C-alpha positions as CSV (number, residue, x, y, z in Angstrom):
1,M,67.1,145.0,163.7
2,N,69.4,143.2,161.3
3,S,72.1,140.8,162.3
4,A,74.7,143.0,161.4
5,S,73.9,145.3,164.0
6,L,73.9,142.8,166.9
7,S,76.7,142.2,169.1
8,G,78.6,139.1,169.6
9,S,76.9,138.4,172.7
10,E,73.4,139.3,171.3
11,K,74.3,137.0,168.5
12,M,74.9,133.9,170.8
13,K,71.7,134.5,172.8
14,N,70.0,134.5,169.4
15,Y,71.6,131.3,168.4
16,R,71.1,129.6,171.7
17,S,67.2,130.7,171.8
18,N,66.8,129.4,168.2
19,L,68.7,126.2,168.9
20,I,66.8,125.6,172.3
21,T,63.3,126.1,170.3
22,G,64.2,123.6,167.4
23,L,65.1,121.0,169.9
24,L,62.0,121.3,171.8
25,L,59.8,121.2,168.5
26,F,62.0,118.2,167.5
27,F,61.1,116.2,170.5
28,M,57.6,117.3,170.8
29,S,57.1,116.1,167.3
30,N,58.7,112.8,168.1
31,C,56.6,112.3,171.0
32,F,53.4,112.7,168.8
33,C,54.7,110.4,166.3
34,Q,55.3,107.6,169.1
35,N,51.7,107.7,170.1
36,D,50.6,107.2,166.7
37,S,53.0,104.1,166.2
38,S,51.6,102.5,169.5
39,K,48.0,102.7,168.0
40,A,49.4,101.0,164.7
41,I,50.9,98.2,166.8
42,A,47.6,97.9,168.5
43,I,46.0,97.2,165.1
44,I,48.4,94.7,164.0
45,T,48.3,92.6,167.2
46,N,44.5,92.5,166.7
47,A,44.7,91.0,163.1
48,P,45.0,87.4,161.5
49,V,48.6,86.0,161.4
50,I,49.3,83.1,158.8
51,T,51.9,80.9,160.0
52,F,53.2,78.1,157.9
53,E,54.8,74.8,159.0
54,N,57.0,75.1,155.9
55,E,57.8,77.5,153.3
56,F,60.1,75.6,151.5
57,H,60.0,72.1,150.0
58,D,62.4,70.2,147.8
59,F,60.9,67.5,145.7
60,G,64.2,65.9,144.8
61,T,64.5,64.2,141.5
62,I,61.3,64.2,139.4
63,K,60.8,62.0,136.3
64,K,60.0,64.0,133.0
65,G,55.9,64.2,132.7
66,A,55.4,63.2,136.4
67,I,52.5,65.2,138.1
68,I,53.5,66.0,141.9
69,T,51.8,67.7,144.6
70,Y,52.5,69.3,147.9
71,N,50.2,70.6,150.7
72,Y,51.7,73.8,152.3
73,K,50.1,73.5,156.0
74,F,49.4,76.7,157.8
75,M,47.5,78.0,160.8
76,N,45.9,81.3,161.8
77,T,47.8,82.1,164.8
78,G,46.2,85.7,164.9
79,N,43.4,87.1,166.7
80,Q,41.0,87.7,163.8
81,P,39.5,85.7,160.8
82,L,42.1,85.2,157.9
83,I,41.0,85.4,154.4
84,I,43.3,84.0,151.4
85,S,42.2,86.4,148.9
86,N,44.6,84.7,146.1
87,V,47.5,82.6,145.2
88,T,49.7,83.0,142.1
89,T,52.4,81.1,140.6
90,G,55.1,82.3,138.1
91,C,54.5,79.6,135.3
92,D,51.5,77.4,133.9
93,C,53.4,74.1,135.4
94,T,52.4,75.1,138.8
95,T,48.9,75.2,140.0
96,P,47.6,76.4,143.5
97,E,44.2,75.3,145.2
98,W,43.3,76.6,148.6
99,S,40.0,77.1,150.5
100,K,38.1,80.0,149.5
101,T,36.5,80.0,152.9
102,V,37.5,82.0,156.2
103,I,40.1,80.4,158.5
104,N,39.2,81.6,162.0
105,K,41.6,82.0,164.9
106,G,43.3,78.9,165.7
107,D,42.1,77.0,162.7
108,S,44.5,75.2,160.1
109,S,44.3,74.8,156.6
110,T,46.4,74.1,153.3
111,I,47.6,75.6,149.8
112,K,47.9,72.5,147.7
113,I,50.4,72.8,144.6
114,I,50.2,70.6,141.5
115,Y,53.6,70.7,139.7
116,K,53.5,69.2,135.9
117,S,57.2,68.4,135.0
118,E,56.6,67.9,131.3
119,E,57.7,71.2,130.0
120,E,61.2,72.0,131.5
121,G,64.1,69.8,132.6
122,G,66.9,70.2,135.1
123,D,67.3,72.0,138.0
124,Q,63.7,73.9,139.1
125,A,62.9,76.5,141.6
126,K,59.5,77.9,141.8
127,E,57.7,80.4,143.8
128,I,53.9,80.6,145.1
129,T,52.8,84.1,146.3
130,V,50.0,84.1,148.8
131,Y,47.9,87.1,149.2
132,S,45.9,87.7,152.4
133,N,44.6,89.9,155.0
134,A,47.1,88.9,157.5
135,T,49.9,90.9,159.2
136,T,52.1,90.0,156.6
137,P,49.7,90.4,153.4
138,I,52.3,88.9,150.8
139,K,54.0,85.5,151.8
140,V,56.2,83.9,149.2
141,L,56.3,80.0,149.3
142,R,59.3,78.1,147.3
143,F,59.8,74.6,146.0
144,T,62.7,73.0,144.0
145,G,63.3,69.8,142.4
146,Y,65.3,68.2,139.6
147,V,63.5,67.0,136.6
148,D,65.0,64.2,135.0
149,Y,64.9,64.1,131.3
150,S,67.0,61.0,130.9
151,G,64.1,58.4,130.5
152,K,65.6,56.1,132.9
């Protein structure tokens, strides 16, 4: 039977039936998705968490040619061992150093950066990208400074 031969009340019943079926399917699929997300949350909470004391540092004024260092201190505040797989910088003027050993739950460590101010002058803003197995697998640290080329 095609829709042209149905009366107005039959069309309305058909519409209601389709609407109810569609809503039921929507809500049932939503319930199944919630179960999956709760498992994902359980997995995330049973993982390492990298917590930095400071994610930003300002060196202030730096003399041209100076080599300066800073240690970004962090702790594994998660429930599993933390592994720093890589640390990268945006230029050759900044070199990172970090422990290649596992950082256990509750333990602390540092990422040391060495900045050579011989190539660029003026305001500087640099980023250090940390890659790990933490719940936030990519973390960006930043530092700024003003390289004084005046020779004073």
